C-alpha positions in Angstrom: -61.0 271.8 -14.6 -57.7 269.7 -14.0 -55.8 270.0 -10.0 -54.2 272.7 -10.2 -55.7 275.4 -12.7 -56.6 278.7 -12.2 -54.9 279.5 -8.6 -52.9 282.5 -9.7 -55.5 284.4 -7.6 -54.7 283.0 -4.6 -50.7 283.2 -4.9 -48.9 281.6 -2.5 -51.3 279.2 -0.9 -50.8 277.4 -4.2 -48.0 275.5 -2.6 -49.1 274.6 0.5 -49.7 271.0 0.2 -52.6 270.9 2.3 -54.6 273.8 0.9 -54.2 271.9 -2.4 -55.2 268.3 -1.1 -58.8 270.3 0.1 -58.7 272.4 -3.3 -58.5 269.1 -5.1 -60.8 267.2 -3.8 -63.8 266.2 -5.6 -66.8 268.7 -5.3 -70.0 267.7 -7.8 -71.6 271.1 -6.8 -69.1 273.1 -8.1 -68.2 274.5 -11.8 -64.9 275.7 -12.2 -64.7 279.0 -13.7 -62.2 279.4 -17.1 -58.9 280.7 -17.5 -58.5 283.6 -19.5 -58.5 283.1 -23.1 -59.3 279.4 -23.3 -61.2 278.8 -25.6 -62.7 280.5 -29.0 -66.3 280.3 -29.5 -68.9 281.0 -32.2 -69.9 284.6 -33.0 -73.4 283.5 -32.1 -72.8 282.8 -28.9 -71.2 286.0 -27.7 -73.1 288.3 -29.7 -74.9 291.1 -27.5 -78.6 291.3 -26.0 -79.9 294.0 -28.0 -79.7 297.0 -24.8 -82.7 298.6 -23.7 -84.1 301.5 -25.0 -83.4 304.0 -22.4 -80.0 302.8 -21.5 -76.9 305.4 -22.3 -73.5 303.5 -22.7 -70.3 305.0 -24.6 -67.8 302.4 -25.7 -64.5 303.5 -24.6 -61.1 301.9 -24.4 -60.2 299.5 -21.6 -60.4 300.9 -18.2 -57.1 300.5 -16.3 -58.7 299.0 -13.2 -60.4 296.4 -14.9 -57.9 293.4 -14.8 -59.8 290.5 -15.2 -59.7 287.2 -16.8 -62.1 285.6 -19.7 -64.8 283.0 -18.9 -67.2 281.7 -21.4 -70.6 282.0 -19.8 -72.3 285.3 -19.0 -73.9 283.8 -16.0 -77.4 285.3 -17.0 -76.2 288.7 -17.4 -78.5 290.6 -20.1 -76.6 293.7 -20.9 -74.6 291.9 -23.5 -71.9 288.6 -23.2 -69.4 289.5 -20.5 -65.8 288.6 -20.7 -65.5 286.4 -16.8 -62.9 287.9 -14.5 -62.5 288.5 -10.9 -61.6 285.4 -8.5 -60.0 282.4 -10.4 -60.7 279.3 -8.5 -60.7 276.1 -9.3 -60.7 272.6 -7.3 -63.7 271.1 -5.5 -62.6 272.6 -2.2 -64.7 275.8 -3.3 -67.3 274.6 -0.8 -65.3 275.8 1.8 -63.5 278.7 0.0 -66.7 280.1 -1.5 -67.8 281.6 1.6 -64.7 282.3 2.7 -65.8 285.9 3.4 -69.7 285.2 4.1 -70.6 286.6 7.8 -67.8 286.8 9.9 -64.9 286.2 7.5 -64.2 282.9 8.8 -65.8 280.7 6.5 -63.2 278.2 5.8 -62.1 277.9 9.4 -65.7 277.1 10.8 -66.4 274.6 7.9 -62.8 272.7 9.0 -64.1 272.9 12.3 -67.4 270.8 11.3 -65.0 268.5 10.1 -63.5 267.5 13.4 -66.4 264.9 13.6 -65.5 262.6 11.1 -62.1 262.5 12.5 -59.4 260.9 10.4 -61.4 259.5 7.9 -61.2 262.7 6.2 -58.1 264.2 7.3 -55.8 263.4 9.4 -54.8 265.0 12.6 -51.7 266.7 11.4 -53.2 267.8 8.4 -56.4 269.0 9.7 -54.2 271.4 11.9 -52.4 272.8 8.5 -55.3 272.8 7.1 -57.1 275.0 9.4 -53.9 277.1 9.6 -53.9 277.3 5.6 -57.7 278.8 6.0 -56.7 281.6 8.6 -54.5 282.1 5.6 -57.0 282.8 3.4 -59.2 284.2 5.7 -56.6 287.0 6.4 -56.1 287.6 3.0 -59.5 288.2 2.3 -59.4 290.7 4.8 -56.8 292.7 3.8 -58.9 293.8 0.9 -61.7 294.6 2.5 -60.6 296.8 5.4 -59.6 299.8 3.5 -63.3 299.4 2.8 -64.7 299.2 6.1 -62.5 301.7 7.8 -61.3 303.8 4.8 -64.2 306.6 5.2 -64.1 309.4 2.9 -60.7 308.9 2.7 -61.4 306.0 0.6 -62.1 308.6 -2.7 -62.9 306.0 -5.3 -62.6 302.2 -5.6 -63.8 299.6 -8.1 -65.3 296.3 -7.7 -65.1 293.5 -10.0 -67.4 290.7 -10.9 -67.3 288.5 -14.1 -65.8 290.8 -16.4 -67.9 293.9 -15.0 -65.9 296.5 -13.1 -68.1 298.8 -10.8 -66.4 302.2 -9.9 -67.7 303.0 -6.3 -67.3 306.8 -4.8 -68.9 308.2 -2.2 -70.6 304.5 -1.0 -72.1 304.6 -4.4 -71.7 302.9 -8.2 -71.0 305.6 -9.8 -70.1 303.4 -13.2 -70.5 300.0 -14.6 -68.4 298.8 -17.4 -69.0 295.8 -19.0 -67.6 293.9 -21.9 -68.8 292.6 -25.1 -66.9 290.3 -27.0 -67.5 289.3 -30.7 -65.8 286.5 -31.9 -64.8 287.0 -36.2 -63.8 283.7 -37.8 -65.6 283.1 -41.0 -63.0 283.6 -43.9 -64.6 286.3 -45.7 -65.2 288.5 -42.6 -61.1 287.8 -41.1 -59.8 289.4 -44.5 -62.1 292.5 -44.3 -60.7 293.0 -40.6 -57.3 292.3 -41.9 -57.6 294.8 -44.8 -59.1 297.3 -42.0 -56.4 296.6 -39.7 -52.7 296.5 -41.3 -50.8 297.4 -38.3 -51.7 294.5 -36.3 -51.7 292.3 -39.9 -48.0 293.8 -40.1 -47.1 293.0 -36.4 -47.9 289.3 -36.9 -45.9 289.0 -40.3 -42.9 290.4 -38.3 -43.1 288.2 -35.3 -40.1 285.7 -34.7 -41.3 282.5 -34.0 -38.3 280.4 -34.5 -36.3 281.5 -31.2 -35.9 280.3 -27.6 -39.1 281.9 -26.5 -41.8 283.5 -28.7 -42.8 286.8 -29.0 -44.3 288.8 -25.7 -48.3 288.2 -25.5 -48.0 285.0 -28.0 -48.8 282.0 -26.6 -49.2 278.0 -28.5 -52.2 276.7 -28.7 -52.3 272.7 -30.3 -54.9 269.8 -30.7 -54.5 266.3 -29.9 -56.3 263.3 -30.7 -55.9 260.9 -27.5 -57.8 257.5 -27.2 -59.4 256.2 -24.1 -59.9 252.9 -24.9 -62.2 252.6 -28.0 -63.1 256.7 -27.5 -60.9 259.3 -29.2 -60.9 262.5 -28.1 -59.3 265.6 -29.2 -57.9 267.9 -26.5 -57.1 271.8 -27.4 -54.2 272.6 -25.3 -53.6 276.6 -24.6 -50.4 277.8 -21.8 -49.9 274.0 -20.7 -53.7 273.6 -19.7 -56.3 271.6 -21.9 -58.7 274.2 -22.5 -61.3 272.4 -25.1 -62.4 269.0 -25.0 -64.4 267.3 -28.1 -65.6 263.5 -28.2 -66.8 261.5 -31.4 -70.8 261.0 -31.7 -71.5 257.9 -33.4 -72.3 259.7 -36.6 -68.4 259.9 -36.6 -68.9 263.6 -35.8 -66.7 265.6 -33.0 -68.7 267.2 -30.7 -67.5 269.8 -28.1 -67.9 269.2 -24.5 -70.3 271.4 -23.0 -68.9 274.0 -19.8 -71.2 272.4 -17.7 -69.4 268.8 -18.5 -66.1 270.2 -18.9 -64.9 269.8 -15.4 -66.4 266.4 -14.7 -64.5 265.2 -18.4 -61.4 266.6 -17.1 -61.4 264.6 -13.5 -62.7 261.4 -15.3 -60.0 261.8 -18.3 -57.0 262.5 -16.2 -54.4 260.8 -17.8 -55.3 261.5 -21.2 -55.3 265.5 -19.9 -51.7 264.5 -18.9 -50.4 263.3 -21.8 -51.9 266.0 -24.0 -50.5 268.7 -21.9 -47.2 266.7 -21.8 -44.5 267.9 -24.5 -41.0 266.6 -25.7 -38.3 267.8 -26.9 -34.2 266.4 -27.3 -31.5 268.1 -26.8 -28.0 267.0 -28.2 -24.5 267.4 -26.9 -25.5 268.1 -23.4 -24.2 267.1 -20.0 -25.7 265.5 -18.0 -25.6 264.5 -14.6 -26.0 260.8 -14.1 -25.8 258.1 -11.3 -22.5 256.0 -11.4 -21.9 252.9 -10.4 -21.3 254.3 -6.9 -24.2 256.3 -6.5 -22.5 259.5 -7.6 -24.4 261.7 -9.9 -21.2 262.4 -12.3 -21.7 264.6 -15.3 -21.9 262.7 -18.9 -22.3 264.2 -22.5 -25.1 262.7 -24.6 -28.2 263.4 -25.9 -31.3 263.9 -23.6 -34.9 263.7 -24.3 -37.4 265.4 -21.8 -41.2 265.0 -21.5 -42.3 268.1 -19.5 -45.9 269.1 -18.4 -46.5 272.2 -16.7 -42.9 273.2 -15.7 -42.0 269.8 -14.5 -40.2 266.9 -16.1 -42.4 263.9 -16.0 -39.7 261.7 -18.4 -36.4 261.7 -19.8 -34.1 259.5 -21.2 -30.2 260.1 -21.7 -28.8 258.2 -24.5 -31.8 256.2 -24.5 -31.3 255.2 -21.3 -34.9 256.2 -18.6 -33.2 258.4 -15.9 -34.5 257.3 -12.1 -36.0 259.9 -10.0 -32.8 261.4 -8.6 -31.5 261.8 -12.1 -34.7 263.4 -12.8 -34.5 265.8 -10.1 -30.8 266.9 -10.9 -32.1 267.4 -14.5 -35.1 269.6 -13.3 -32.5 271.4 -11.3 -29.4 271.9 -13.9 -32.2 272.7 -16.8 -34.6 275.1 -15.5 -33.9 277.5 -18.5 -34.9 275.1 -21.3 -37.4 273.8 -19.4 -39.3 277.1 -18.4 -39.6 277.6 -22.1 -41.6 274.1 -23.2 -44.5 275.2 -24.3 -43.4 278.9 -24.8 -41.7 278.1 -28.2 -42.8 277.8 -32.3 -45.0 274.2 -32.3 -42.3 273.0 -34.6 -40.1 272.5 -32.1 -42.1 269.8 -30.1 -43.1 267.8 -33.8 -46.4 269.2 -33.2 -48.6 269.0 -36.4 -52.3 270.4 -35.7 -51.2 274.1 -33.5 -51.4 277.9 -34.2 -50.6 280.9 -32.1 -52.6 283.2 -29.8 -51.9 287.3 -29.4 -53.5 288.4 -26.8 -53.0 292.3 -27.6 -53.9 295.2 -24.6 -57.2 295.5 -24.0 -58.3 291.7 -24.2 -58.4 291.2 -28.3 -57.3 288.0 -29.5 -55.6 287.6 -32.4 -55.2 283.6 -33.6 -52.6 282.9 -36.6 -50.6 279.7 -37.6 -47.4 279.2 -38.7 -47.4 280.9 -41.7 -48.7 283.9 -39.7 -52.0 284.2 -41.5 -54.5 285.5 -38.9 -57.6 283.0 -38.8 -59.5 284.2 -36.2 -59.8 287.3 -33.8 -61.8 288.1 -30.7 -62.4 291.6 -30.4 -63.8 293.6 -27.3 -65.4 296.4 -26.4 -66.0 298.3 -23.5 -69.3 299.7 -22.6 -69.5 302.3 -19.5 -73.0 302.8 -18.1 -73.4 306.0 -15.9 -76.7 307.3 -16.8 -78.9 307.1 -14.0 -81.8 305.3 -15.9 -79.3 302.8 -17.4 -77.7 302.2 -14.6 -81.5 301.4 -13.2 -82.1 299.2 -15.7 -78.7 297.5 -15.5 -79.4 296.7 -11.6 -83.3 295.2 -12.4 -81.9 292.5 -14.7 -79.1 292.1 -12.6 -80.8 292.2 -9.1 -78.5 289.6 -7.4 -75.5 291.6 -8.1 -77.0 295.0 -7.2 -77.1 293.0 -3.1 -74.1 291.9 -3.4 -72.6 294.9 -4.2 -74.5 296.8 -1.6 -73.3 294.1 0.9 -69.4 294.6 0.0 -70.0 299.0 0.4 -71.9 298.3 3.8 -69.7 296.1 5.3 -66.7 295.7 3.4 -66.9 292.0 3.0 -65.9 290.7 -0.4 -68.5 287.8 -1.7 -67.1 285.0 -3.0 -66.8 285.8 -7.0 -66.0 289.5 -6.5 -62.7 291.3 -6.0 -61.2 294.7 -5.6 -59.7 296.3 -8.0 -58.1 299.9 -8.0 -58.4 302.3 -5.5 -57.7 305.9 -4.5 -57.1 306.7 -1.1 -56.5 310.5 0.1 -54.6 310.7 3.3 -54.7 313.2 6.4 -52.1 314.6 4.9 -53.3 315.0 1.9 -51.5 312.7 -0.3 -53.5 310.5 -2.6 -52.2 306.7 -3.1 -53.0 304.7 -5.9 -53.7 301.4 -4.8 -54.2 297.9 -6.6 -55.3 294.9 -4.2 -52.6 295.4 -1.0 -50.2 297.3 -3.1 -49.8 300.9 -3.4 -48.6 301.4 -6.8 -47.9 305.6 -6.7 -49.1 308.3 -5.0 -50.3 311.9 -6.1 -48.0 314.4 -4.6 -49.8 317.1 -2.0 -47.1 319.9 -2.7 -44.2 320.4 -4.7 -41.0 318.6 -3.9 -37.0 317.4 -4.9 -36.7 313.6 -5.8 -33.2 312.8 -6.3 -32.4 315.7 -8.3 -35.6 316.5 -10.0 -38.7 318.6 -8.9 -42.0 317.7 -8.6 -45.2 319.8 -8.6 -48.1 319.3 -6.0 -50.5 317.3 -8.2 -47.9 314.8 -9.9 -48.0 311.3 -9.5 -44.9 309.7 -8.6 -43.8 305.7 -8.3 -40.7 303.4 -8.4 -37.4 305.2 -7.4 -39.2 308.7 -6.8 -41.4 307.0 -4.4 -38.5 305.2 -2.6 -37.0 308.9 -2.3 -40.0 310.4 -1.0 -40.2 307.6 1.5 -36.9 308.2 3.3 -38.2 311.7 5.1 -39.6 309.9 8.5 -43.0 312.6 7.9 -43.6 311.2 4.5 -42.8 307.2 5.5 -45.0 307.5 8.6 -48.0 309.1 6.2 -46.9 305.8 3.9 -46.8 303.3 6.7 -50.4 304.3 8.1 -52.2 303.6 4.6 -50.0 300.3 4.3 -51.4 299.6 8.2 -55.0 299.9 6.8 -54.4 297.7 4.2 -53.1 294.8 6.7 -55.4 295.9 9.4 
């Protein structure tokens, strides 16, 4: 995918220049995973495989432990096409990163140490040292989420490991539930019309949406398609959330052919200019005060018309009253128009002069509804969870997914979280009897072990508290020490 894509799971490392240098280096052996909801495929591609005769599954709503993102491929899972989730990492540096929790958990540092023989041909001395420091950060981040598995013992009552849209609920050191997801695309006109008739609540919700404001409604994003030339070749690029998520090219017969998933990253890399052009939106503001350099070289306010080209939250080009802005003026513009710039791509497509656009409405539970500027629903992607708890059904799943079972066994026994896997929600009961609800390395809430009054409100034993009441609960030394012990375990 394009540089910098899909780095939400890395967190603060996205801002580290040396980390990004390594992250964006080319690696022909890596195929990056796609971000959530990137493209709608045909219904047949996501049709679930026939379930084995002995499998017992139960359709449920979305389990709160699952927070995975979508992915177009199913990695060979034969129990139904699955939506991809878990760790989202992009860029060529995965040759290093994907091993960061193998063995003793120092994969990146070892790999970077191996670079020393290449000297400044690969990385300059200062760059390499900075990259090594960043590698330590990544390894430490991985340790945060795995140490509670290593050291939690019986106190770690239950936790979830996620992989490619699947969730595995672990209790007493064993998987007790497998949660898969089946994705079905409804795109034929007659089928969509039937779905709309059977789902009047969603239909009315879409019809009543306000799209002309300064920001799109919650859960709605702008999707548009642009045709951009590269010499004699013409490409059709689809953009969602500021990123190209689908590309098509014309064959000799003039028919549009979509770039396949195994060629997509290479296409993005080899057509960087076209990708940037597609992702850039333009909008003009009138009667605005803009800081412009005067003859003395000082930035002074002037009122006029400002035309901005913005890509992924950054002004890449601008004209004020028809005159192109200089770098220093662009920097001032970026700072002074933060609110306006942040809205780029999060407004109605008509504000950018787009012709071929639609809106994507992602609902709780993973269901996606696509509709046009007239609020007519054109496409629906439904998601169904399946819980596998029956012993024979679970055995059948493991037989078909032996590699996943082996990796999961390794995580359970060692606490080392393999690449592509991530820790979901956890419940940990402290020695004091307080049950902690944890996501990643953060404590979200606790279940009280005894009756208590907090902030003038009385809570019974077994009630769950969070937010300000959790803060009130921590005001006593005994409770805060208990809380801190769990925090320390997460950071150990």
